[in-house]
N, CA, C and O of each residue as an XYZ file, in Angstrom:
860
protein
N       1.915      2.291     -3.061
C       2.193      3.248     -2.593
C       3.684      3.529     -3.787
O       4.255      2.931     -4.699
N       3.738      4.275     -3.355
C       5.966      5.050     -3.658
C       6.561      5.513     -2.908
O       6.347      6.680     -2.581
N       7.365      4.903     -2.450
C       8.822      4.767     -1.528
C      10.719      5.785     -1.891
O      11.612      5.481     -2.682
N      10.675      6.323     -1.438
C      11.453      6.963     -2.823
C      12.444      7.423     -0.947
O      12.128      7.913      0.137
N      13.872      6.773     -1.710
C      14.811      6.099     -0.086
C      15.269      6.685     -0.038
O      16.222      6.170     -0.623
N      15.779      8.157      0.339
C      16.744      8.046      0.706
C      17.726      9.148     -1.444
O      18.807      9.714     -1.601
N      17.151      9.016     -1.938
C      17.252      9.602     -2.869
C      17.962     10.615     -3.149
O      17.950     11.503     -2.296
N      18.847     10.854     -4.454
C      19.834     12.310     -4.719
C      20.316     12.436     -6.489
O      20.716     11.385     -6.992
N      20.282     13.392     -7.173
C      20.253     13.744     -7.257
C      21.064     15.191     -8.372
O      20.596     16.297     -8.645
N      22.886     14.321     -8.932
C      23.387     15.234     -9.728
C      24.037     15.122    -10.274
O      24.663     14.071    -10.134
N      24.506     16.137    -11.440
C      24.088     15.931    -12.758
C      25.789     16.086    -12.797
O      26.002     16.206    -11.590
N      27.401     16.170    -13.586
C      28.746     16.679    -14.128
C      28.277     18.068    -14.384
O      27.275     18.388    -15.023
N      29.129     18.843    -13.805
C      29.361     20.220    -14.106
C      30.719     20.593    -14.091
O      31.243     20.398    -12.994
N      31.473     21.076    -14.971
C      32.836     21.054    -14.875
C      34.122     20.631    -14.240
O      35.155     20.503    -14.897
N      34.065     20.474    -13.299
C      34.887     20.075    -13.069
C      34.912     19.022    -11.723
O      35.864     18.274    -11.500
N      33.633     19.105    -10.828
C      33.231     18.673    -10.261
C      31.416     18.387     -9.980
O      31.110     17.519    -10.797
N      30.009     18.830     -9.061
C      28.868     18.344     -9.924
C      28.004     19.251     -9.295
O      28.379     20.201     -8.608
N      26.261     18.791     -9.659
C      26.174     20.382     -8.920
C      24.602     19.531     -8.813
O      23.876     19.148     -9.730
N      24.443     19.432     -7.485
C      24.237     18.783     -6.034
C      22.495     19.029     -6.456
O      21.733     19.924     -6.089
N      22.314     18.150     -7.135
C      19.648     18.679     -7.419
C      18.577     18.859     -6.236
O      17.786     19.650     -5.723
N      19.285     17.146     -6.146
C      17.871     17.033     -4.953
C      19.418     15.510     -3.825
O      20.111     14.557     -4.181
N      19.158     16.221     -2.568
C      20.462     15.485     -1.541
C      18.925     14.641     -0.625
O      17.940     15.164     -0.104
N      19.380     12.999     -0.779
C      18.442     12.678      0.234
C      16.958     12.832      0.666
O      16.316     13.318      1.597
N      16.787     12.284     -0.284
C      14.988     12.238     -0.396
C      14.566     11.360      0.456
O      15.274     10.426      0.833
N      12.765     11.660      1.054
C      12.276     10.860      2.126
C      10.588     11.217      1.772
O      10.084     12.294      2.091
N       9.934     10.270      1.161
C       8.941     10.525      0.753
C       8.338      9.608      0.765
O       8.920      8.531      0.641
N       6.832      9.659      0.927
C       5.920      8.335      0.569
C       4.800      8.875     -0.092
O       4.592     10.061      0.165
N       3.465      7.938     -1.432
C       2.560      8.278     -1.712
C       2.439      7.510     -1.308
O       3.101      6.474     -1.239
N       0.525      8.180     -0.497
C       0.322      6.843     -0.112
C      -1.313      7.021     -1.583
O      -1.753      8.088     -2.009
N      -1.873      5.380     -2.035
C      -3.328      5.940     -2.727
C      -3.962      7.424     -2.351
O      -4.545      7.440     -1.267
N      -3.937      8.620     -3.051
C      -5.393      8.446     -3.041
C      -5.057      9.834     -2.942
O      -5.846     10.714     -3.285
N      -3.309     10.184     -2.241
C      -2.596     10.897     -1.620
C      -2.661     12.199     -2.469
O      -2.711     12.031     -3.687
N      -2.669     13.819     -1.867
C      -2.555     14.558     -3.225
C      -0.892     15.875     -2.839
O      -1.027     17.050     -2.496
N       0.239     15.272     -3.015
C       1.102     16.856     -2.707
C       0.987     17.773     -3.200
O       0.381     17.942     -4.258
N       1.588     18.658     -2.495
C       2.560     19.946     -3.362
C       2.964     20.022     -3.541
O       3.712     19.310     -2.872
N       4.139     21.058     -5.011
C       5.934     20.534     -4.354
C       6.022     21.120     -4.840
O       5.901     21.065     -6.064
N       6.570     23.044     -3.491
C       6.986     24.302     -4.026
C       8.609     24.156     -4.271
O       9.342     23.181     -4.436
N       8.808     25.428     -4.225
C      10.553     25.576     -4.338
C      10.800     26.752     -6.508
O      10.355     26.847     -7.652
N      11.652     27.174     -5.697
C      12.008     28.513     -7.513
C      12.433     27.785     -8.159
O      12.596     26.565     -8.165
N      12.722     28.947     -9.024
C      12.593     27.853     -9.889
C      14.668     26.891    -10.473
O      15.116     27.944    -10.927
N      15.069     26.546    -10.544
C      16.200     25.190    -10.265
C      15.668     24.720     -9.044
O      16.444     23.848     -8.651
N      14.712     24.860     -8.225
C      14.965     23.682     -7.049
C      15.113     22.996     -6.701
O      15.564     22.599     -5.626
N      14.378     22.217     -8.464
C      14.872     20.866     -8.363
C      13.114     20.198     -8.408
O      12.756     19.362     -7.577
N      12.309     20.647     -9.335
C      11.228     21.025     -8.975
C      10.529     19.637    -10.287
O       9.566     18.871    -10.323
N      11.315     19.859    -10.879
C      10.955     19.305    -12.451
C      11.267     17.872    -12.091
O      10.474     16.951    -11.897
N      13.014     17.876    -12.027
C      13.636     16.160    -11.985
C      12.942     15.960    -11.041
O      12.289     14.933    -11.232
N      12.540     16.837     -9.215
C      11.944     14.755     -8.655
C      10.778     14.315     -9.724
O      10.453     13.216    -10.173
N      10.187     15.932     -9.982
C       8.861     14.724    -10.867
C       9.268     13.597    -11.985
O       8.518     12.680    -12.320
N      10.023     13.726    -12.284
C      10.851     13.116    -13.791
C      12.222     11.958    -13.396
O      13.007     11.693    -14.306
N      12.401     11.399    -12.174
C      13.143     10.326    -11.158
C      11.612      9.354    -10.773
O      11.424      8.249    -11.281
N      10.723      9.941     -9.902
C       9.802      9.407     -9.785
C       8.552      8.956    -10.483
O       7.604      8.202    -10.266
N       9.097      9.976    -11.664
C       8.186      8.781    -13.281
C       8.895      8.371    -14.158
O       8.396      7.924    -15.191
N      10.378      8.427    -13.944
C      10.659      6.977    -13.922
C      11.585      7.435    -15.645
O      12.408      6.718    -16.213
N      11.106      8.760    -16.092
C      11.957      9.535    -17.091
C      13.515      9.934    -16.515
O      14.149     10.193    -17.537
N      13.995     10.023    -15.886
C      15.327     10.106    -16.233
C      15.710      8.707    -14.486
O      14.773      8.022    -14.075
N      17.006      8.619    -13.873
C      17.611      7.930    -12.846
C      17.627      8.881    -11.109
O      17.296     10.038    -10.851
N      17.975      8.156    -10.522
C      18.436      8.864     -9.211
C      19.941      8.464     -9.468
O      20.262      7.509    -10.176
N      20.858      9.322     -8.799
C      21.917      8.936     -9.054
C      22.576      8.010     -8.083
O      23.334      7.087     -8.381
N      22.235      8.332     -7.008
C      21.795      6.744     -5.429
C      20.405      7.136     -5.173
O      19.678      7.983     -5.692
N      20.198      6.087     -4.008
C      19.125      6.459     -3.551
C      18.081      4.541     -4.572
O      18.364      3.796     -5.510
N      16.801      4.675     -3.439
C      15.938      3.806     -4.448
C      15.038      4.603     -4.647
O      15.137      5.738     -4.181
N      13.756      4.162     -5.503
C      12.626      4.702     -5.418
C      11.812      3.416     -5.578
O      12.302      2.776     -6.508
N      10.658      2.723     -4.987
C      10.323      1.894     -5.699
C       8.196      1.879     -5.698
O       7.361      2.026     -4.806
N       8.124      1.654     -7.015
C       6.059      2.165     -7.124
C       5.512      0.629     -6.945
O       5.787     -0.333     -7.662
N       4.646      0.662     -5.768
C       4.117     -0.055     -5.795
C       2.521      0.406     -6.358
O       1.589     -0.385     -6.219
N       2.323      1.715     -6.980
C       0.826      1.408     -8.055
C       1.644      2.176     -9.775
O       2.604      2.905    -10.026
N       0.821      1.632    -10.391
C       1.491      2.904    -11.503
C       1.062      4.757    -11.398
O       0.348      5.596    -10.850
N       2.858      4.356    -13.063
C       2.566      6.166    -12.579
C       2.749      6.380    -14.021
O       3.009      5.530    -14.873
N       2.570      7.675    -14.169
C       2.551      8.586    -14.989
C       3.650      8.566    -16.303
O       4.459      7.647    -16.432
N       3.586      9.375    -16.975
C       5.315     10.484    -16.810
C       4.492     11.504    -16.859
O       3.342     11.577    -17.292
N       5.264     12.381    -16.318
C       4.892     13.795    -16.339
C       3.760     14.055    -17.329
O       3.498     13.764    -18.496
N       3.053     14.930    -16.040
C       1.567     15.081    -17.847
C       2.665     16.766    -18.558
O       3.291     17.622    -17.934
N       2.474     16.608    -19.761
C       2.714     17.883    -20.818
C       4.392     17.705    -20.866
O       5.040     18.675    -21.260
N       5.088     16.497    -20.475
C       5.722     15.738    -20.657
C       6.398     15.334    -21.796
O       6.377     14.109    -21.919
N       7.195     16.127    -22.979
C       7.176     15.641    -24.233
C       8.410     14.494    -24.940
O       8.596     13.729    -25.886
N       8.899     14.920    -23.974
C      10.413     14.417    -24.719
C       9.590     12.757    -24.909
O       9.881     12.222    -25.979
N       9.127     12.362    -24.470
C       9.199     10.690    -25.208
C       8.735     10.439    -26.506
O       8.036      9.435    -26.640
N       9.027     11.301    -27.739
C       7.149     11.352    -28.214
C       8.842     11.483    -29.807
O       9.618     12.416    -30.014
N       8.757     10.466    -30.333
C       9.540     10.853    -32.206
C       8.905     11.310    -33.037
O       8.020     11.068    -33.858
N       9.866     12.417    -32.470
C      10.041     13.567    -33.966
C       9.326     13.223    -34.762
O       8.182     13.613    -34.999
N      10.031     12.340    -35.325
C       9.310     12.019    -36.989
C       8.107     11.235    -37.232
O       7.699     10.896    -38.343
N       7.627     11.001    -36.222
C       6.402     10.543    -35.848
C       4.700     10.833    -36.220
O       4.735      9.993    -37.119
N       4.151     11.020    -36.238
C       3.251     11.610    -36.396
C       1.831     11.083    -35.578
O       1.108     10.087    -35.631
N       1.874     12.290    -34.835
C       0.498     12.454    -33.786
C       0.361     11.535    -33.722
O       1.074     10.776    -33.066
N      -0.709     11.185    -34.440
C      -1.426     10.101    -34.323
C       0.214      8.530    -33.646
O       0.572      8.209    -32.513
N       0.658      8.073    -34.966
C       1.439      6.858    -34.753
C       2.154      7.045    -32.883
O       2.347      6.319    -31.908
N       2.324      8.435    -33.256
C       2.623      8.217    -30.981
C       2.481      7.938    -30.416
O       3.060      7.667    -29.364
N       0.418      7.717    -31.344
C      -0.685      7.725    -30.070
C      -0.770      6.185    -29.796
O      -1.090      5.604    -28.760
N      -0.111      5.313    -31.929
C      -0.602      4.179    -31.382
C       0.659      3.133    -30.699
O       0.501      1.912    -30.698
N       2.172      3.923    -30.010
C       2.800      3.849    -30.429
C       2.482      3.334    -27.857
O       2.566      2.491    -26.964
N       2.240      4.325    -28.119
C       1.607      4.559    -26.517
C       0.845      3.642    -26.272
O       0.705      3.499    -25.058
N      -0.137      2.428    -27.316
C      -1.229      1.471    -27.061
C      -0.428      1.277    -26.895
O       0.304      1.471    -25.924
N      -0.297      0.773    -27.913
C       0.837     -0.902    -27.844
C       1.587     -1.160    -26.271
O       1.115     -2.063    -25.581
N       2.930     -0.226    -25.652
C       3.331      0.097    -24.307
C       2.272     -0.753    -23.196
O       2.405     -1.774    -22.522
N       0.982      0.409    -23.430
C       0.721     -0.140    -22.197
C      -1.292     -1.252    -22.442
O      -2.386     -1.357    -21.888
N      -0.656     -1.671    -23.427
C      -1.430     -2.879    -24.226
C      -3.108     -1.804    -23.372
O      -3.655     -2.106    -22.312
N      -3.396     -0.919    -24.063
C      -5.095      0.252    -24.326
C      -5.168     -0.437    -26.354
O      -4.482     -0.942    -27.243
N      -6.261     -0.035    -26.088
C      -7.245     -0.532    -27.272
C      -7.075      0.926    -28.125
O      -7.496      2.033    -27.791
N      -6.210      0.499    -29.502
C      -5.648      2.222    -30.204
C      -6.521      3.486    -30.239
O      -6.479      4.646    -29.830
N      -7.489      2.521    -31.069
C      -9.203      3.689    -31.483
C      -9.631      4.296    -30.296
O      -9.913      5.489    -30.414
N      -9.798      3.632    -28.808
C     -10.657      4.510    -27.691
C      -9.205      5.182    -27.439
O      -9.351      5.817    -26.394
N      -8.101      5.319    -27.817
C      -6.667      6.263    -26.914
C      -6.923      7.231    -28.133
O      -6.731      8.399    -27.796
N      -7.393      7.052    -29.775
C      -7.132      8.390    -31.055
C      -8.586      8.580    -30.453
O      -8.826      9.724    -30.069
N      -9.432      7.791    -30.334
C     -10.931      8.852    -30.028
C     -10.650      9.728    -28.811
O     -11.614     10.429    -28.504
N     -10.061      9.801    -28.391
C      -9.675     10.323    -26.520
C      -8.894     12.065    -27.330
O      -9.433     13.171    -27.387
N      -7.763     11.711    -27.735
C      -7.125     12.187    -28.017
C      -7.831     12.894    -29.595
O      -8.965     13.241    -29.923
N      -7.143     12.882    -29.952
C      -8.544     13.669    -30.814
C      -8.938     14.338    -30.752
O      -8.540     15.414    -31.198
N     -10.884     13.996    -29.650
C     -11.474     15.033    -29.049
C     -10.548     16.569    -27.983
O     -10.764     17.753    -27.729
N      -9.487     15.499    -27.684
C      -9.755     16.516    -26.627
C      -7.927     17.582    -27.021
O      -7.621     18.769    -26.911
N      -7.192     16.359    -27.468
C      -6.322     18.318    -27.618
C      -6.493     18.528    -29.128
O      -5.504     18.582    -29.858
N      -7.813     18.654    -29.627
C      -7.698     19.667    -30.845
C      -7.241     19.880    -31.891
O      -7.535     20.798    -32.658
N      -6.004     18.544    -32.113
C      -5.273     19.162    -33.525
C      -5.982     19.208    -34.380
O      -5.758     20.070    -35.230
N      -7.087     18.364    -34.540
C      -7.436     18.568    -35.889
C      -6.251     18.163    -36.683
O      -5.279     17.810    -36.015
N      -6.143     18.144    -37.852
C      -5.181     17.969    -39.414
C      -3.647     16.778    -39.155
O      -3.161     15.750    -39.624
N      -3.360     18.015    -37.871
C      -2.321     18.072    -36.847
C      -1.731     16.892    -37.127
O      -0.841     16.887    -37.977
N      -2.184     15.441    -36.344
C      -2.868     15.065    -35.601
C      -1.781     13.347    -36.873
O      -1.268     12.300    -36.480
N      -1.907     13.901    -38.221
C      -0.790     13.486    -38.944
C      -0.073     14.210    -39.756
O       0.031     14.142    -40.981
N       0.358     14.829    -39.085
C       2.072     15.843    -38.849
C       2.742     14.961    -38.494
O       2.118     14.025    -37.994
N       4.208     14.827    -38.567
C       4.959     15.166    -37.227
C       5.053     15.544    -36.874
O       4.982     16.659    -37.392
N       5.489     15.564    -34.920
C       5.580     16.233    -33.603
C       6.800     17.036    -34.048
O       6.556     18.243    -34.027
N       8.279     16.677    -34.520
C       8.440     17.364    -34.773
C       8.234     18.978    -34.966
O       8.809     19.875    -34.350
N       7.146     19.099    -36.102
C       6.462     20.656    -37.428
C       5.280     21.179    -36.453
O       4.279     21.731    -36.910
N       5.549     20.885    -34.609
C       4.494     21.271    -33.486
C       5.633     22.103    -32.346
O       6.641     21.884    -31.675
N       4.327     23.552    -32.806
C       4.880     24.886    -30.818
C       4.692     23.737    -29.784
O       3.869     22.841    -29.972
N       5.327     23.789    -28.910
C       5.534     23.956    -27.907
C       3.685     23.915    -27.286
O       3.418     23.121    -26.383
N       3.071     24.410    -27.605
C       1.561     24.883    -26.838
C       0.844     23.271    -27.409
O       0.239     22.507    -26.657
N       1.148     22.965    -29.215
C       1.030     21.980    -29.540
C       1.911     20.604    -28.986
O       1.427     19.489    -29.175
N       2.585     20.684    -28.632
C       2.886     19.311    -27.876
C       2.416     18.989    -26.559
O       2.249     17.826    -26.193
N       2.073     20.575    -25.421
C       1.798     19.883    -25.031
C       0.718     19.125    -24.278
O       0.623     18.360    -23.318
N      -0.351     19.948    -25.540
C      -1.228     19.051    -25.777
C      -1.710     17.786    -26.214
O      -2.523     16.862    -26.183
N      -0.792     18.284    -26.594
C      -0.697     16.211    -27.409
C      -0.589     15.461    -25.754
O      -1.454     14.828    -25.149
N       1.041     15.876    -25.271
C       1.343     14.872    -24.478
C       0.500     14.347    -23.284
O       0.788     13.265    -22.771
N      -0.736     15.242    -22.748
C      -1.370     16.383    -22.036
C      -3.006     15.035    -22.870
O      -4.073     14.773    -22.315
N      -2.755     14.782    -23.561
C      -3.733     13.813    -23.404
C      -3.391     12.419    -23.701
O      -4.100     11.415    -23.627
N      -2.350     12.533    -23.998
C      -1.784     10.418    -24.471
C      -2.175     10.340    -22.391
O      -2.724      9.605    -21.571
N      -1.430     11.650    -22.467
C      -1.017     11.104    -20.056
C      -2.212     10.186    -19.902
O      -2.176      8.956    -19.919
N      -3.726     11.287    -19.682
C      -5.427     11.737    -19.610
C      -5.367     10.094    -19.922
O      -5.379      9.270    -19.008
N      -5.261      9.511    -22.194
C      -5.765      8.800    -21.948
C      -5.476      7.395    -21.197
O      -6.235      6.484    -21.526
N      -4.698      7.158    -20.440
C      -4.509      6.130    -19.419
C      -4.628      6.352    -18.105
O      -4.064      7.123    -17.328
N      -5.434      5.566    -17.998
C      -5.602      5.370    -16.201
C      -4.689      4.659    -14.737
O      -4.706      3.603    -14.105
N      -3.934      5.978    -14.704
C      -2.952      5.930    -13.643
C      -3.103      5.568    -12.055
O      -3.775      6.501    -11.615
N      -2.826      4.719    -11.031
C      -3.768      4.906     -9.829
C      -2.390      6.234     -9.554
O      -2.870      6.532     -8.461
N      -1.576      6.867     -9.629
C      -1.228      8.336     -9.401
C      -0.326      9.869    -10.140
O       0.857      9.867    -10.479
N      -0.990     10.696    -10.208
C      -0.381     11.299    -12.079
C       0.486     12.226    -11.416
O       0.249     12.631    -10.278
N       1.774     12.679    -12.284
C       2.557     13.876    -11.856
C       2.221     14.513    -12.938
O       1.644     14.185    -13.974
N       2.834     15.815    -12.393
C       2.094     16.781    -12.746
C       2.851     18.223    -12.593
O       2.841     18.695    -11.456
N       3.511     18.975    -13.626
C       4.479     20.239    -14.011
C       3.397     21.013    -13.550
O       2.433     20.706    -12.849
N       3.668     21.863    -13.971
C       2.942     22.987    -14.092
C       2.969     23.864    -15.148
O       2.384     24.890    -15.499
N       4.284     22.754    -15.748
C       5.027     23.585    -16.890
C       3.441     22.619    -17.815
O       3.934     22.115    -18.824
N       2.089     22.315    -17.766
C       0.965     21.682    -18.164
C       0.110     22.737    -18.955
O      -0.270     22.623    -20.121
N      -0.167     23.997    -17.926
C      -1.119     24.378    -18.605
C      -0.511     25.738    -19.514
O       0.047     26.796    -19.225
N      -0.825     25.264    -20.393
C      -0.427     26.100    -21.433
C      -1.621     26.222    -22.661
O      -2.498     25.410    -22.364
N      -1.990     26.960    -23.972
C      -3.198     27.202    -24.338
C      -3.859     28.732    -23.372
O      -3.271     29.743    -22.989
N      -5.239     28.313    -23.249
C      -6.481     28.937    -23.748
C      -7.022     28.011    -22.288
O      -6.795     26.882    -21.852
N      -8.035     29.460    -21.750
C      -8.345     28.935    -20.633
C      -9.091     28.062    -20.621
O      -9.214     27.179    -19.772
N     -10.226     28.400    -22.512
C     -11.601     26.184    -22.658
C     -10.091     25.854    -21.889
O     -10.142     26.250    -20.725
N      -8.524     25.120    -22.296
C      -8.880     24.360    -22.398
C      -7.484     24.091    -20.905
O      -6.431     23.461    -21.007
N      -7.842     24.579    -20.084
C      -7.169     24.975    -18.845
C      -7.751     24.134    -18.594
O      -7.393     22.987    -18.325
N      -9.243     24.811    -18.672
C     -10.655     23.840    -17.720
C     -10.709     22.970    -19.037
O     -11.803     23.087    -19.588
N     -10.072     22.360    -19.516
C     -10.680     20.528    -19.662
C     -10.119     19.663    -19.005
O     -10.556     18.601    -18.563
N      -8.528     20.403    -18.896
C      -7.558     19.620    -18.221
C      -8.102     19.784    -16.776
O      -7.597     18.961    -16.012
N      -9.019     20.645    -16.181
C      -8.744     21.526    -14.506
C      -9.735     19.146    -14.349
O      -9.447     18.180    -13.642
N     -10.686     19.358    -15.332
C     -11.849     18.715    -15.297
C     -12.363     17.575    -15.825
O     -13.551     17.279    -15.953
N     -10.424     16.328    -16.426
C     -10.322     15.503    -15.896
C      -9.038     14.966    -15.127
O      -8.877     13.754    -14.987
N      -7.942     16.083    -14.532
C      -7.441     15.681    -13.895
C      -8.346     15.527    -11.899
O      -8.569     14.766    -10.957
N      -8.490     16.748    -12.357
C      -8.359     17.301    -11.165
C     -10.346     17.215    -10.508
O     -10.866     17.865     -9.600
N     -10.980     16.140    -11.446
C     -12.417     16.456    -11.352
C     -12.574     14.316    -11.096
O     -12.569     13.546    -10.135
N     -12.735     14.152    -13.212
C     -12.860     12.551    -12.891
C     -11.917     12.057    -11.724
O     -12.379     11.649    -10.659
N     -10.450     12.126    -12.015
C      -9.324     11.921    -11.232
C      -9.527     11.898     -9.303
O      -9.225     10.942     -8.590
N      -9.873     12.691     -9.019
C     -10.034     12.976     -8.156
C      -9.299     12.286     -6.911
O      -8.795     13.024     -6.064
N      -9.224     10.943     -6.777
C      -9.401      9.566     -6.713
C      -7.877      8.941     -6.213
O      -7.455      8.201     -5.325
N      -7.408      9.622     -7.215
C      -6.507      8.963     -7.509
C      -5.110      9.759     -6.526
O      -5.388     10.647     -5.720
N      -3.676      9.308     -6.730
C      -2.319     10.039     -5.858
C      -3.157     11.103     -7.199
O      -4.043     10.992     -8.046
N      -1.931     12.391     -6.549
C      -0.904     13.499     -6.775
C       0.458     13.782     -6.247
O       0.887     13.928     -5.103
N       1.092     13.820     -7.600
C       2.242     14.953     -7.188
C       2.434     16.085     -8.291
O       3.137     16.044     -9.300
N       1.652     17.060     -7.840
C       2.243     18.736     -8.194
C       3.088     19.299     -7.724
O       3.474     19.648     -6.609
N       3.380     19.367     -8.801
C       4.974     20.771     -9.253
C       4.351     22.263     -9.668
O       4.629     22.844    -10.718
N       3.530     22.723     -8.726
C       3.564     24.369     -9.193
C       4.223     25.756     -8.068
O       4.325     25.999     -6.865
N       4.410     26.120     -8.841
C       4.285     27.930     -7.787
C       3.314     28.949     -7.080
O       3.384     29.863     -6.259
N       2.059     28.084     -8.093
C       0.334     28.549     -7.092
C       0.352     28.638     -6.267
O       0.779     27.550     -5.881
N       0.090     29.556     -4.982
C      -0.504     28.722     -4.174
C      -2.914     28.465     -4.390
O      -3.659     27.561     -4.010
N      -3.049     29.122     -4.766
C      -4.637     28.444     -5.616
C      -4.022     27.001     -5.614
O      -4.300     26.077     -4.849
N      -3.584     27.010     -6.117
C      -3.826     25.063     -6.481
C      -3.211     24.651     -5.504
O      -3.624     23.494     -5.419
N      -2.679     24.762     -4.901
C      -1.641     24.211     -3.759
C      -2.810     24.441     -2.286
O      -2.808     23.864     -1.198
N      -3.666     25.451     -2.795
C      -5.093     24.801     -1.145
C      -5.799     24.583     -1.482
O      -6.731     24.496     -0.683
N      -6.197     24.185     -3.376
C      -7.869     23.807     -3.501
C      -7.141     21.914     -4.342
O      -8.118     21.194     -4.547
N      -5.906     21.266     -4.722
C      -5.611     20.376     -4.356
C      -4.864     19.382     -3.797
O      -4.953     18.170     -3.993
N      -4.033     20.054     -3.003
C      -3.678     19.466     -2.417
C      -3.580     19.421     -0.384
O      -3.573     20.219      0.553
N      -3.538     18.356     -0.555
C      -3.398     18.524      0.992
C      -2.095     17.847      2.172
O      -2.350     17.223      3.202
N      -0.505     18.246      1.569
C       0.239     18.334      2.157
C       1.264     18.033      1.306
O       1.052     17.141      0.485
N       2.955     18.897      1.324
C       3.694     19.178      0.204
C       4.823     19.893      1.212
O       4.734     20.397      2.331
N       5.960     19.688      0.249
C       6.970     19.482      0.679
C       7.906     20.696     -0.109
O       7.723     20.949     -1.299
N       8.711     21.253      0.547
C       8.584     22.496      0.192
C      10.893     22.099     -0.880
O      11.565     21.350     -0.170
N      11.426     22.435     -1.814
C      12.549     22.355     -1.680
C      13.031     23.098     -2.016
O      12.711     23.841     -2.944
N      14.966     23.153     -0.641
C      14.811     24.482     -1.184
C      17.084     24.117     -0.807
O      17.464     23.758      0.307
N      17.864     24.291     -1.732
C      19.085     23.562     -1.882
C      19.425     22.249     -1.553
O      19.978     21.710     -0.594
N      18.902     21.850     -2.704
C      17.872     20.404     -2.600
C      17.472     19.777     -1.530
O      17.541     18.552     -1.424
N      17.106     20.396     -0.811
C      16.718     19.257      0.143
C      15.260     19.872     -0.120
O      15.024     21.068     -0.290
N      14.070     18.535     -0.121
C      13.125     19.046      0.427
C      12.490     18.521      2.286
O      12.793     17.612      3.059
N      11.653     19.514      2.321
C      11.408     19.190      3.707
C       9.912     19.261      3.486
O       9.267     20.165      2.954
N       9.405     17.869      4.118
C       8.071     18.070      3.823
C       6.895     18.457      4.956
O       7.213     18.143      6.103
N       5.513     19.126      4.793
C       4.464     19.204      5.327
C       3.371     19.396      5.536
O       2.590     19.576      4.601
N       2.995     19.416      6.744
C       1.536     17.905      6.684
C       0.680     19.530      6.564
O      -0.450     19.044      6.530
N       0.488     20.678      6.501
C       0.229     21.990      6.841
C       0.461     23.028      5.631
O       1.525     23.634      5.505
N      -0.733     23.195      4.668
C      -0.067     23.968      3.300
C       0.035     24.978      3.105
O       0.614     25.498      2.150
N      -0.733     25.682      4.332
C      -0.367     27.329      4.633
C       0.752     27.563      5.086
O       1.418     28.551      4.779
N       1.279     26.215      6.286
C       3.093     26.663      6.257
C       4.179     27.001      5.213
O       4.898     28.000      5.255
N       4.203     26.048      4.281
C       4.602     25.778      3.972
C       4.788     26.437      3.194
O       5.937     26.847      3.035
N       3.571     26.921      2.197
C       3.317     28.133      1.490
C       3.578     29.465      1.999
O       3.318     30.427      1.277
N       4.196     29.682      3.480
C       4.205     30.729      4.191
C       6.360     30.459      4.018
O       7.290     31.136      3.581
N       6.235     29.383      4.525
C       8.551     28.653      4.373
C       8.470     29.817      2.700
O       8.899     30.971      2.705
N       7.932     29.241      1.633
C       7.823     29.101      0.186
C       8.295     30.255      0.003
O       9.319     30.373     -0.671
N       7.460     31.731      0.738
C       7.012     33.138      0.695
C       8.074     33.529      0.949
O       8.061     34.683      0.520
N       9.450     33.258      1.563
C      10.740     33.963      2.978
C      11.614     32.855      2.183
O      12.490     32.473      2.959
N      11.742     32.034      0.642
C      12.333     31.565      0.110
C      13.926     33.005     -0.624
O      14.831     32.604     -1.356
């Protein structure tokens, strides 16, 4: 399980602080699919980054009893001066996965071709997202973190993402931050609605969507 206990996150702003999350309590169980709803700037992406370990809470605890992906589509951990291949090699070493397997998957899934031999700082935002998603899926995790920002590129790439994540890994836990009611209905069983820094859980997706539409 993943357990968040009274997690808060704030940032310095002028002479005070901007509070993004206030007292987040949640439990993610194996195989559970949780949707995260909220307006732009509500704290959805921040929550995803906290659970993934990309950022640290200002206070509170996050306990991870299962392996957790970094946020799918997040490219902040890339070394810009290294090539796509070099970044894949680095990821393979961190997670103890055979590089040849990761390389083969990334080549096929990202469809970046010769760009994989170029420094990632030369990539467009779409190319960054393709590489980040491919590397995320190349490693098997118990829980996947997904921000809607990954939904870039053409329809074919969207379809491939959908198959790899939502079909082949349907038995894994999933935390999906999205504005899409369709995604919530299709892929999530419960939801959190974030508003004013507070995350309210809902067992019923339709109830969560109703609340969200009136924020």
